Every structure is written in structure tokens, then in C-alpha cells.
N, C-alpha and C positions, 0 to 999 in steps of 0.2 A: 553445448546446448544450441539447438536450432534458433536462429534469430527471432522467428515468430513466437517461440515459446517464452521469450522474455517480455512479451507485451501482455499486459493486463488492461482490458478496456473498462473504463469507468462508466457504468450504466447509471448515471446520475439522473434518474427520472422516478417519479412516483407511479408511473404507468406500467403495470405488469405486462400488458400486451406489447408495448413498445420495447420494453427490456427483453422480452422473449424473442421478438422479431430480430432485434439487433444481435442477440446472442446466437440465434439460429443462423443468421447470415454470416457470422464471423467464425463459426466452427471450422477448425482446421487451419485458420489463418492467424490465430492468436493463442497465447498460452493459457488465458483464463479471463475472468471478468472480475471487476471490483464492484461490490454492492455496499453502498454507504448509508448514511443516516436518512437521506431523502427517500431512498427506496425502502429501507427497512421500516421507517416510521409509517409509511403508507401500506406496505404489504406484509410486514412481519415475517416470522419464520416460514409460513406457507409460501410466501413469495420466493424466499431463498431456496426452498425445496423445489419449486417449479423451475427456477433457472438451473439449479444443480442437476436436475433430471436430464438436461440436455447434454451432460457429460463434460462440461467445462469446469476446470478448477475455479474455486471462488475465493477471492480475498474479501473477507468480511470486515469492512472498514468502519467499525463503530467507535473506535477511539475511547475505550472505557477509561474513566477517570473518576474514582470515588474512593471511599475507605476500603482497605484491603479485603475485608470479608465480603463486601458487596461486589467488588470486582471479581473475586474468586467465584462467587455464585453465578454472576453473569456469564463468565467464561464457561463454566460447567454447563450452563443452559444452552450455550452455542454448540457444544460438542456433538449432539445428535444431528446437527446440520452438516457435519463433516467438512468444515471449511479447510481450504489448503493453507490459508494464512488468516490470522486475526491480529488486532492491535489494541494497545493501551497507550495512554499518555505517559511518557517518561517522567514528566513533571509531577506525576502522582507519587513518586518516591520509590526507594528501593524495596521497602516492605510490601507496597502494593504490587510492584512488578514481580516479586518473588511469589506472591500469592497467586498471580495469574499463571506463572510457570507451574506451580504446584497443582493448580487446577487441571492442567492438561497432562500432568505426569502419568495419570492413570486413565488415559482416554480409552474408551471401549474398543475392542477389536485389536487388530495387530498394529504395528508401529506406523503403518501408512495412514492410519486414522488420526494420528497426532498432528494437529496443525502447527505450523510455524507461529511462534509468538513474537510479535514485533513491537517496538516502542516508537511512538511518534516523537520526534525531537522538536523541531520548530516548523510550524506550518509554512508552506511555500508562499503564502500570501503576506508573510511578515518580513520586514527588513530591520536593519539596525535601529532605525528611528522608532519603530513599533515596540521593540524590546525596551528601549530607553523609556518610552511612555508608560510602560507597566512596571518599571522599577528594576529591570535586569540590566546590569552594567556589562559592557563588553560587546564584542561583535557577535553576529549570528553564528559564525563559524565556531567561535570559542564555546558558545552555549551548546551548539550541536555536539561538539566533541565531548563536552562535559556530560551531557545527558546520555550519549552513546556509551561512554565508558561505564556509567552507572548501570545502563541496561545490560551490558555484557557481564558486569560483575554480578548482576542479579540473575543471570542464567538465561536471558532471552536469546533468541536465535538471530536477531538483527534489529534494524531500525528502519523507519520511514524518514527520509531526508531529501533535501534538494540534491540534485546531481552536482551542484556547485560545490557541495561539501564532500562528495563521494571520494574524490582522490585522497583528501586528507584522512577521511575515515578508513579507507582501505589500508592506507599505510599504518594507521594507528591500531586498527582492530584485527588485522590479519586477513587471510584469504577466505576463511570459512564463515565469517560474520556476514549475514545477508543484508544487502542494501537495496531497499525498495524506493524508487524515486518517482514521485509525482512531479507536476510542473514541467512536463516534457512537451516541447512544441517544435515540430519541424519548421524549417525556414519558411515554408509556405503557409503556416498557420498563424492566427492572431494570438497575442499574449493573453487576452481576456483579463481576468482578475489576478493573475499570477505575477509576482514580482521577481522571484528567483527562478528563472526558466533556463532550460538547456535543450539543445537538439538531441534526438535519439542517439546519433552516432557519438556525440560528445559524452553523453551520459554513460554509454558502455565503455568508452575509452577511459573515463574517470573511475570506473570500477563498479558501476551499478550492476546488480543481478537481474532485477525486474523493473520495468518501466510501466508506470500507471498513466494511461493516456485516455482522455475523454473526448472533449469536443473536436479535436482535430480528426477524430474518426467518426464519432457518433453524429456530428452535426454537418456532415458533408453529404453531397448528393449520392455518393457511392462509398459507404463505409468499408466494404470489402476491398475496394481499390485503394482506399487510404491506408488500410492495414498492410496491404502488400507493399505499398510505397515505403512505409515506415520500416518494414522488415528488410527491404532492399537497402535502405539507408543504413540500418544497423550492420548489415553484412559487408558494407564497403570498407 
């Protein structure tokens, strides 16, 4: 895989024009874009279609977490948008995750229209102390491994995780299980609100397949140059 194809740029903005301008300027320099709750709440499916029309694969990061029937219906509602990847929360449980997989099993068209279904493990803004505060015993890594195994057993294609856990996950889950890692920060970028961060080259060495990178690209004076620098770092 070309290093640039591993980069999914997080377009975390409610502004459609800004998202389109960023996506247009990054075409050919990244593998795709991530559209999350901030964008989707403001722009809805029409906004996703507008970005998708530029030809970039879309990771639709809505982190569905509800009763199984509701999640299945929500996933089915996303299929006409033809996302490359979508996600649910692993903490929703095995039945909910299986419902999400079943919902994409009969995606319209040929197999390329079937999105990868990922499970969010532990948010990269959370540490061991945060888990303890909500009643989860053990380390973040143990919780991530537990949730990832449940996701794999439920038939999902991979997980969203910190690259700090990627090495352990790759060893435990095998080579075909997709690892999508947010919380990526080059050495020259600020950590912002992320606690469990890793550089792009470290993430790839740890076994990550795709890197979700937002502010280090989108909030620079030259997003295209930042994307090139990150791809070069991955390639080293």
C-alpha cells in the first residue's frame, strides 16, 4: 500500500465549504477522509454525498451504540452513501455488533460497495484513570484487547484503537484484522486533547493499517504539505 493511502484526514468541521475545500486540496495526497459526528450533525447525508462526489473514500465515523435493531437500521441507512468504513462501539456488545455486520451483509451492488465494519475500542482521549472512574477495572490495553476479541468473534473487519495498542492487537488478532488508529501526532504537532498518541511512523511499525489524522493536517497553513510530510515519515 502506498504510504499516502494509509492516511484518512479527519474533517472535523460543521462547515461544508471548508470540508470540501480541504478534501479537494488533499486529493491524490491521502487515502481518504473521515467524517464524524460534528460534520454529520450539521450536514447530514447530503453533506457526505457532496464530499464523496470528490472521489475520496469516506470513513463514516458515527460510532453507533444502541440496541441491536436500532444499530442495524442505522447501518442500513448509511449504505446508500457507500462509505469505505463505518464504525460502532464495541461496548454495545456482541449481539449489537453482529447486527451491524448482518446489516451490511447484503449491501447493494457488488462487493466493493460493502463497507468495512469497525468497532471502537477505547477512545484515545481516555487513560487508565478514566476507565477506573467509570468502573472498568484493569488497564486500557487489557480492555482494548478484550473488546477487540469480541469484535473479531462477532464478525467485524477490525477495530478503531490507539496505535499504542496496535502491536499487541496485531499479534493477537492476526494479519487480516484491520487496525484504524486515531490519536496520530507527528513530532512537530501538538497533542491537543489526546492522551494516547503515537507518531505516524511508530503507528505503522506497530501494525496499524490506516491512520486518522486531523488537526496536524487541517489546521496548518499548508494542509497539502503537511500530508506530504506525514506520508514521507510513514515511508521512512
